[in-house]
C-alpha positions as a LaTeX table, in Angstrom:
\begin{tabular}{lrrr}
\hline
Residue & $x$ (\AA) & $y$ (\AA) & $z$ (\AA) \\
\hline
Met1 & 0.25 & $-0.13$ & 0.05 \\
Ala2 & 0.90 & 3.20 & $-0.89$ \\
Leu3 & 1.03 & 7.18 & 0.89 \\
Glu4 & 0.08 & 9.85 & $-0.94$ \\
Phe5 & $-0.05$ & 13.40 & $-0.83$ \\
Ala6 & $-1.97$ & 16.36 & $-2.44$ \\
Cys7 & $-1.30$ & 19.94 & $-1.63$ \\
Gln8 & $-5.22$ & 20.60 & $-2.60$ \\
Arg9 & $-5.69$ & 18.91 & 1.25 \\
Val10 & $-3.56$ & 21.29 & 3.10 \\
Gly11 & $-4.96$ & 23.71 & 1.78 \\
Val12 & $-3.35$ & 25.00 & $-1.68$ \\
Thr13 & $-6.25$ & 24.66 & $-3.91$ \\
Asp14 & $-4.45$ & 25.52 & $-7.21$ \\
Cys15 & $-2.00$ & 23.25 & $-6.65$ \\
Lys16 & $-3.31$ & 20.09 & $-8.57$ \\
His17 & 0.32 & 18.01 & $-7.09$ \\
Ser18 & $-0.50$ & 14.84 & $-5.46$ \\
Ala19 & 2.81 & 12.79 & $-4.47$ \\
Thr20 & 2.91 & 8.64 & $-3.85$ \\
Ala21 & 5.72 & 7.18 & $-2.07$ \\
Asp22 & 5.90 & 3.53 & $-0.23$ \\
Thr23 & 7.28 & 4.59 & 2.87 \\
Lys24 & 7.03 & 8.33 & 4.91 \\
Glu25 & 10.54 & 9.11 & 4.57 \\
Glu26 & 10.15 & 9.40 & 0.79 \\
Leu27 & 6.37 & 10.71 & 0.55 \\
Leu28 & 8.11 & 13.35 & 3.02 \\
Ala29 & 11.19 & 13.94 & 0.78 \\
Lys30 & 9.10 & 14.47 & $-2.42$ \\
Val31 & 6.74 & 17.21 & $-1.10$ \\
Ala32 & 9.55 & 18.57 & 0.53 \\
Glu33 & 11.12 & 19.21 & $-2.80$ \\
His34 & 7.76 & 20.44 & $-4.04$ \\
Ala35 & 7.32 & 22.52 & $-1.35$ \\
Arg36 & 10.51 & 24.48 & $-2.40$ \\
Thr37 & 10.83 & 24.29 & $-5.61$ \\
Val38 & 7.27 & 24.92 & $-6.93$ \\
His39 & 6.03 & 27.05 & $-3.45$ \\
Gly40 & 8.89 & 28.19 & $-2.73$ \\
Val41 & 8.51 & 27.28 & 0.79 \\
Glu42 & 10.58 & 25.27 & 2.89 \\
Leu43 & 9.19 & 22.99 & 5.13 \\
Asn44 & 9.33 & 22.64 & 9.05 \\
Glu45 & 7.94 & 20.46 & 11.89 \\
Thr46 & 5.15 & 22.36 & 11.89 \\
Leu47 & 4.60 & 22.05 & 8.36 \\
Ile48 & 5.21 & 17.98 & 8.02 \\
Asp49 & 3.33 & 17.50 & 11.06 \\
Tyr50 & 0.42 & 19.05 & 9.61 \\
Ala51 & 1.36 & 17.57 & 6.14 \\
Leu52 & 1.01 & 14.23 & 7.31 \\
Thr53 & $-2.25$ & 14.06 & 9.22 \\
Thr54 & $-3.35$ & 14.43 & 5.41 \\
Val55 & $-1.82$ & 11.93 & 4.19 \\
Glu56 & $-3.54$ & 8.93 & 2.29 \\
Glu57 & $-3.01$ & 5.65 & 2.06 \\
Thr58 & $-3.88$ & 4.24 & $-1.71$ \\
\hline
\end{tabular}
């Protein structure tokens, strides 16, 4: 079972990006890269904790 994160689930309604990975660590790396390169945001512990609450298993 894979894990999925979507920007829309954290309130970035104009971004259709989603990322999937087999582990939480892999997923966070993908999310952090997308947040940095597309949204200009560096993830901190608070943002990571919030993002993880929106992750769904697919």
